[in-house]
N, C-alpha and C positions, 0 to 999 in steps of 0.2 A: 331465762338464759338464752333461749332461741331468739327472742326478740332483740336482746342486746347484740348477739352475733349478727343478726340480720341488719341491724342499724350500722354496725361496724363495716360490714361488707358494702352497704349502700354508701357510707361516708367515704370509704376507700375508692370506690368506683367514681363517685362524684369528683373527688380530689384528682384522680387520674385524668378524667375527662377535662376538668378545668385546667390542669397543668398542660396537657397536650394542646388545649385551645390557646393558651398563652404562648406556648412555644411556636405554634402555627402562625400566630399573629406576628411574633417577633421575626420569624424566618421570612415572612412575606414583606415585612418592613425593610429587611436587609436584602431584598431582591432575590431571595431563594424561593422560586415559584414551583408549583407542582409540575411534574414532567409534561413536556409537550413536544411532540415530534415536529421538526422543522419542515414546513410545507414548501415543496419545490414543484414546479410545473414541468420538470424535465420528464421525457419519456423513460419508461423502464427498459433499460438495455441489458440488464444482467439476469441470469438464471442461477438457481442454487446448484452447487456442485458438492458432492459428499467428501471430496478430497481437497479441492482447491478453495472451497468456501463459496465461491461464485465464479462465473465466467460469462463474458459477453455473448449474447445470443444474436442469431442472424437477423439482419434487417438494416434499413436505412433510417436514421434518426435525425431529426432537426431540432436544434436548440436555440433558444433566445439568449441574447447577451446578458451577462450578470450586471452590467453597468450600462447606462444610457449612451455612453460613448463607445461601447463595444459593438461587435458584429455578430450576427447569426452565424452558426456553423452547422455543417452536416457531417455525420459520422456513419460510415457504412461498415457493417460487420459481416464477414463471410460465414458460411455454414460451419466451418471448423473453429470459429471464434477469433480469427485474425482480422485485422483491419484491412480494408480495401487499399491496395498498394500499387495498382496498375501493373501487376506482374503477369502479363499475358503470355510470356514465353514458357509454355508448359513442357516443351521438349527438352529444355536444358536440365542437366543433372546437377548443375552448380547452384547450390542454394545457400542463402544467408538467413539466419534465424535471429530475430530480435526479441528479447524478453525484458520485462521491467514493468513499471507502473504507468501512470497517466502521462508522464513526460515522454516516455517511449511511445506510447499509443498515439500521442498527439492530441490530447484533450484540449478543446477550445479552438482548434483550427480545422479547416476542411480537409477532406481526404488527400487532395492534390497539393496541400501545403505542408504536410508532415515531412520530417527529414528522411523518413524511410521511403516515401514516395519519390523524393528528390534523388535519393541514392539509386532507386530502381531506374529512374530515367537516365542516370549517369552510367550504370552498369547493366546494359541491356542483355548481356550474355549470362547474367545471374538472375535467379528468382529470389526476390527478397520477401520474406514472410515476417510481418510485424505482429507478434503475439503479445505486445504490451497490453496490459489490462489495468484500467483505472482502479487505483487503490491497492495494487499488489506491492508487496515488499520482496525481499530476497528469498524468503521461504517459499512463497507461492510461485515465484518465478522459477525457482529450482524444480519444484514439483511439476510445473507445466512443461519445463524442458524435458524432464524424464518422460512425461506423458507423450510428448511429440516424438521423441526418439523411439519410444516403444511402438509407435505407429509406423515405423520404418523410415522416418525422416532422417536423412544423413547429411546435414549441412556441412559445407566447407568452412564456414565461419559462424561463430555464435557471439552475439553482442549483448551484454547485459548493461542496461542503463540504470545507474544508481543515483539516488538522491538521499539527502541526509535523513529524511523522515522514515526511510526503510528500516532503520534500527528499531524504532518504536513499534512498527508493524510486526517485525520479526518475533517479538516477545508478547504480542497481543496486549500492549500497554492499555491501562484502564481508560486513558483519555481517547485513545484511538477506537476502542470498542464503544465508548459512549457516543462518539461522533458518528460512527456507523449506525448505531441504533437510532440516533436523532434523524439521520437521513435514510431510514430504512425503506423509504419509498423508491430508492434507487436500486434496491435488490441486492445490496452488499452488506450483510449483517454478521455472518460467521466467518472466522478466519483461522487457518492453522497457525501454529506458532512453534518456535524452537526453544529448547532448554539444554542444559548440560547435565549429564549423569555424574556419578561419583568418579568415573574414570576421565571426566572432562570431555567425553564424546558428545557429539550433537545428537539430540533426540528430537524428532518432529512429531508433534501431537495433532490429533484430529481437530477440526474447526470448532471454535467456541465463540460465544457472543456475550454481550453485556447482560448480566443476570438481572431480570426485572422482577419487581415486587408488586403484588396486588394493590390497587387504589393509589398508585403513584400519580395518576393523572388528577386526583382529587386533593391530595394533601402534600404540602411541602415537606412535612416531617418524614413521610414515607420516602420521598425523593432523596432527602438527605441521608437517611439510613441506608438506602439502596446504594448511593454513591460511596459512602464510607465502606460498606461491605465490599464493593467491587474494587476499591482502592487497596484494601487489605489483601484481597485475593491477587491483585496485580503485583503487589510487592514480592510475592512468592515467585513470580516469573521474572521480575526485574532484577532481583538480587539472588546471589548464590553464596552460601557460606562454605568456605574452604575448611579442610581438616585442621589447618593452623588457627582457625577461628576468625580469619579475615573475611570480611564481606565484600564481594565484588559485584559490579553490574554485569549481567549476562549479555546485554544487548550487543555490545561490541564484539565479544567473542563468538556469539551465535552468528552474527552477520559475517564475520571473517571465515568461520568454518563452513558456512553455507556457500560462500564464494569459492572456497577451495573445492567443495563438492561439485560445483558447476564446472570448474576447471578439470577435475578428474573425469567427469562423465563426458566432457568434450574430448579429452585425450583418448578415451576408449573408442570413439568413432573417428579418430584421426582428424578432428576439427580444431582450428585455431579458436582461441577464446579471448575475448577482449572485454574489459570493464571500462565503460565510458561515464565520466562524471557529468551529469546534466544539471545538477543543482546542489551545491554544498557550500554553506556560508562559513562554517567554522574552520578557520585556517589551521588551528593546532591539530584537531582531529583529522583533518584532510591530509596533513603532513604525516600523521601516524599511519593512515591508510596507504599513502604512497610508499612508505618504508615497508609496509606489510606486502604490498604488491611486488616490490622489488625483491624482497627476501624469498617469496614463494614463486618467483618467475611468472607472474601474472601480467599479461599485457594490459597497460592502463593508459588512457588518454583523457586529459582534462578539457572538456568542451563547455564548461559552465559559463553562463552569462549572468550579469547582474539583472535582477528583476526590477528594472526601472521602467520609465515611460517608453524607452526605445524597444525593450524586449518583452515586457509583461503585458498580458491581456488586462484591460481596465476592469478593476473590481474582482479579479480572479488571480489566484496564486498559480498561474500556469504561463507558459511561454507562447509568444505569438509567432506568426509566420516568418518574421525577420529572424527570430531566434532559431527557428528550425532550419533556415538557410545557413545560419552560422554553424549549427550542429553538423549539417551535411558537409560543408566545406572543411570543418575541423576533422571529421572522420576521413574524408577523401585525402587530405594532406597526410594523415597518419597512415592510411593504407599505402600511399605512395612511398612514404619514408621507410616503412617496414616491409615493403614489397609483398603485401598480403594478397593482392588481387591482380 
């Protein structure tokens, strides 16, 4: 009896191993490989932050171009995490605060080529602080804004640079978490995210990352199971089921409520608040946001440029120095029209 049971167990184990081996071979044939971090030679510019997920650390960093026709660029981060902006007028109490992601920070161009540096050169009586952080969405930008105001910063003007991808970052979409995990050498892995409670109010959660399984670097099947699991977890953040039974995507509502929270905190310190579109390709949703801004009396200016040869960095989804000159001129025209400065 014991021998028969032993044989059955051995047979089952062999069957499982053979089956997994066949699945592994099939997966590799269909280009599903074991997990591998993408190797980048970029310097590590970010440090872990328990609230924001990550934040740029002090230093001057030199980067090689992503494409052979591109250019090297240098990025300088000050002690407080903002980008070097040429703001030497320390006596002035008139400050402008910029928040957003890499488009606001000026990823891919030198310090003196960013639109914030160009604005600083134009408005010498103001101190412009560029706290744009590569990879940030609306949630992180809002949390950083709260952090800076709590440190007694009282800007006259707050500018949030929005791009379309911020919606996915705001709910910690599976694809975004996976990409950050792949580029973990850059130091940005965990991100806070937003969701809606039963009363439809915004809830901000602590930073999370892409959940990893053991042996994923060895076996394709583990990598696949890991991906499926993370996708299922992500769906809980992407969708919300209403009491009526209707299922809606949270990302748009979370983004809009976060922007309203930015406006409210700006009003508390008597600062003007502006949302500037730096990259949004979907015209239908863009119109939806424009109507939202108008309804909620949020200042909005569209400064987006096409990411073509004229305005895009070769081999990189970021804007070049010509685009940053356009951003600067677009904002100056808006300031003049609205008599903000």
